[in-house]
C-alpha positions as CSV (number, residue, x, y, z in Angstrom):
1,M,115.3,253.7,-55.3
2,T,112.4,256.3,-56.6
3,A,113.6,258.9,-58.8
4,V,112.6,262.1,-57.5
5,R,111.1,264.6,-60.1
6,P,112.5,267.9,-59.7
7,G,110.0,270.5,-57.9
8,T,108.6,268.3,-56.0
9,V,109.1,267.8,-52.4
10,S,108.6,263.7,-52.3
11,G,108.9,261.0,-54.5
12,R,105.1,261.0,-54.9
13,H,103.8,263.0,-58.3
14,R,101.2,262.7,-60.8
15,D,101.9,261.1,-63.8
16,T,102.0,263.9,-66.7
17,S,102.8,261.5,-69.5
18,R,98.8,261.8,-70.1
19,A,96.8,264.8,-70.1
20,V,94.3,264.4,-67.1
21,H,91.3,267.0,-66.8
22,R,92.1,268.6,-63.5
23,R,88.4,268.4,-62.0
24,T,86.8,265.3,-63.4
25,G,90.3,263.2,-63.4
26,R,89.1,261.7,-66.9
27,I,92.3,261.1,-69.5
28,R,91.6,264.1,-72.0
29,G,90.8,262.9,-75.7
30,V,89.7,259.6,-74.8
31,R,85.8,258.7,-75.7
32,P,83.2,256.2,-74.4
33,S,83.1,253.3,-76.4
34,A,79.9,252.6,-78.4
35,P,78.9,250.0,-76.2
36,A,79.4,252.2,-73.3
37,V,77.1,254.8,-74.7
38,V,74.4,252.2,-76.0
39,L,74.4,250.9,-72.2
40,A,74.1,254.4,-71.0
41,V,71.2,254.8,-73.1
42,I,69.1,251.7,-72.4
43,V,69.7,252.5,-68.5
44,V,68.3,256.3,-69.4
45,A,65.0,254.6,-71.3
46,V,64.7,252.0,-68.3
47,A,64.6,254.4,-65.7
48,V,62.3,256.8,-67.4
49,V,59.6,254.0,-68.0
50,V,59.8,253.1,-64.4
51,V,59.7,256.8,-63.2
52,A,56.4,256.8,-66.1
53,L,55.1,253.8,-64.3
54,V,55.5,254.8,-60.7
55,F,54.2,258.0,-61.1
56,R,51.2,257.7,-63.6
57,A,47.9,259.1,-63.1
58,P,45.2,256.5,-61.9
59,D,42.7,254.8,-64.6
60,L,39.5,257.0,-64.6
61,R,37.1,254.4,-64.6
62,P,33.2,255.2,-65.8
63,D,32.0,254.7,-62.2
64,T,34.7,257.1,-60.5
65,A,34.7,259.8,-63.6
66,V,33.6,263.4,-63.1
67,S,31.0,264.2,-65.1
68,V,31.1,267.6,-66.7
69,P,27.0,269.1,-67.0
70,T,26.6,269.9,-70.5
71,R,25.1,273.6,-70.8
72,Q,21.6,273.3,-72.5
73,A,21.5,274.8,-76.1
74,Y,18.4,276.4,-77.6
75,Y,18.0,277.6,-81.6
76,V,16.2,280.9,-82.9
77,N,15.5,281.2,-86.4
78,C,12.9,283.4,-88.2
79,H,13.0,282.1,-91.4
80,T,12.1,278.3,-90.7
81,G,11.2,278.1,-87.0
82,S,8.3,277.4,-85.5
83,D,7.0,278.8,-81.7
84,S,5.7,275.4,-81.1
85,A,9.0,273.2,-81.5
86,T,11.6,272.2,-79.0
87,G,14.2,274.6,-79.6
88,T,16.7,272.3,-78.7
89,T,17.9,271.6,-82.2
90,P,19.0,273.8,-85.3
91,G,15.8,272.0,-87.4
92,D,13.4,272.6,-84.2
93,A,14.5,275.9,-84.2
94,W,11.8,278.6,-82.4
95,R,10.7,281.6,-84.8
96,S,10.3,284.0,-82.1
97,L,12.2,285.0,-78.9
98,G,8.9,284.9,-76.9
99,N,9.7,281.5,-75.8
100,L,13.2,282.5,-74.3
101,N,11.6,284.9,-72.2
102,R,10.1,282.0,-70.3
103,A,12.8,279.2,-70.5
104,F,16.1,280.9,-70.1
105,T,18.5,280.8,-67.5
106,A,21.9,281.6,-67.1
107,S,23.5,278.4,-68.1
108,M,22.1,278.3,-71.4
109,V,23.4,278.8,-75.1
110,I,21.4,280.5,-77.2
111,Y,22.1,280.1,-81.1
112,F,20.3,282.8,-83.5
113,A,20.5,282.5,-86.9
114,C,21.9,284.9,-89.4
115,G,19.7,287.2,-91.3
116,C,17.1,287.6,-89.2
117,S,15.9,290.8,-87.5
118,W,14.9,290.6,-83.8
């Protein structure tokens, strides 16, 4: 014969000798063991690696890579420049703005030397 706890309708009742969390059903005050924590960390790390491998970006090979056009740069230096130079490096800078009038386009970059008057 089963003893009926006072206040219950039937003989079935929850054992209240241990504090059980109402929503999760876990026993309060009991923490997971160290091996369980280590196992959980390993499982999460493996899951992250698998997701990274599955959703990784494709390799960019030189034959499939998109090349970005570089902007043409010209240099002007009134001190050391020469109008017969190419103007494409600081050492081969133009001396005046005359060459820019015939070579200038919207995609060009022009660098002017400091201390010059134009």
